[in-house]
C-alpha positions as CSV (number, residue, x, y, z in Angstrom):
1,M,54.6,-212.2,-142.8
2,N,57.8,-213.1,-141.1
3,L,57.3,-210.7,-138.1
4,K,56.1,-211.8,-134.7
5,P,55.2,-209.1,-132.1
6,L,56.6,-209.4,-128.6
7,G,54.7,-208.9,-125.3
8,D,51.4,-207.1,-125.6
9,R,52.1,-205.7,-129.0
10,V,49.8,-206.2,-132.0
11,I,50.5,-205.9,-135.8
12,I,47.7,-204.2,-137.7
13,K,47.1,-203.7,-141.4
14,Q,45.6,-200.3,-141.7
15,D,42.4,-199.8,-143.8
16,E,42.9,-197.7,-146.9
17,A,42.4,-193.9,-146.6
18,E,39.2,-192.5,-148.1
19,T,39.8,-190.9,-151.6
20,T,36.6,-188.9,-151.7
21,T,34.6,-186.9,-149.1
22,A,31.0,-187.7,-148.2
23,S,29.8,-185.1,-150.8
24,G,31.9,-186.7,-153.5
25,L,34.9,-184.4,-153.7
26,F,38.2,-186.0,-154.4
27,L,41.0,-185.6,-151.8
28,A,44.6,-184.9,-152.7
29,G,47.2,-187.4,-151.5
30,D,48.5,-185.1,-148.7
31,S,45.0,-184.2,-147.3
32,K,43.9,-187.8,-146.8
33,E,43.5,-188.6,-143.1
34,K,44.8,-192.0,-142.1
35,P,42.1,-194.3,-140.8
36,Q,42.1,-195.5,-137.2
37,T,40.8,-198.9,-138.2
38,G,42.4,-202.0,-139.5
39,T,42.8,-205.8,-139.4
40,V,44.9,-207.7,-136.8
41,L,47.7,-209.6,-138.6
42,A,49.6,-211.0,-135.6
43,V,49.4,-210.9,-131.8
44,G,52.1,-211.1,-129.1
45,E,51.9,-213.6,-126.2
46,G,50.8,-210.9,-123.7
47,R,52.4,-209.1,-120.8
48,L,53.2,-210.0,-117.2
49,D,51.3,-208.3,-114.4
50,K,53.0,-207.2,-111.2
51,D,52.6,-210.7,-109.7
52,G,54.2,-212.4,-112.7
53,N,51.0,-213.7,-114.2
54,K,50.6,-213.5,-118.0
55,V,47.8,-211.2,-119.1
56,P,46.7,-212.3,-122.6
57,V,46.1,-209.8,-125.5
58,P,42.3,-209.3,-125.8
59,V,42.3,-209.5,-129.7
60,K,43.1,-212.3,-132.1
61,E,44.3,-212.5,-135.7
62,G,41.6,-211.5,-138.2
63,D,39.8,-209.1,-135.8
64,R,38.9,-205.7,-137.2
65,V,39.8,-203.0,-134.6
66,V,39.7,-199.3,-133.8
67,Y,43.0,-198.0,-132.4
68,S,44.5,-194.8,-131.1
69,K,45.2,-192.1,-133.7
70,Y,48.8,-191.4,-132.5
71,G,49.6,-194.9,-131.1
72,G,52.1,-197.3,-132.6
73,N,54.9,-197.3,-135.2
74,E,54.5,-197.8,-138.9
75,I,57.1,-200.1,-140.5
76,L,57.6,-201.7,-143.9
77,C,57.5,-205.5,-143.8
78,D,57.5,-207.7,-146.9
79,D,56.7,-204.6,-149.1
80,E,53.6,-203.9,-147.0
81,E,53.2,-201.1,-144.5
82,V,51.9,-202.3,-141.1
83,L,51.4,-200.7,-137.7
84,I,52.7,-202.1,-134.5
85,V,50.7,-201.0,-131.4
86,R,50.4,-201.9,-127.8
87,A,47.2,-203.7,-126.8
88,D,46.3,-200.7,-124.6
89,D,46.2,-198.5,-127.8
90,I,43.3,-200.7,-129.2
91,Y,40.0,-199.2,-128.2
92,A,37.5,-201.6,-129.7
93,V,36.8,-204.7,-131.8
94,F,34.1,-204.6,-134.5
95,A,31.3,-207.1,-133.7
96,K,30.9,-209.9,-136.2
């Protein structure tokens, strides 16, 4: 990927949407809900606090995360859809 996030932004590859319900019904393309989980592809350097000290981003490349449903911007990069979110829009990291 030739994209580097700035500041406290993070680039995430979203997980694939479910194609069936828990009971086994197939979902139409428009009714699939986008997942709120994904894998971190790239991380910015962090932001500056009010005193000018750098606050690092609390995630790293390869982490699986849960993020805000309405946070971030979807873009197309190298024929792949990715999501750019602020670190504040990431709620949790899956334990390994």
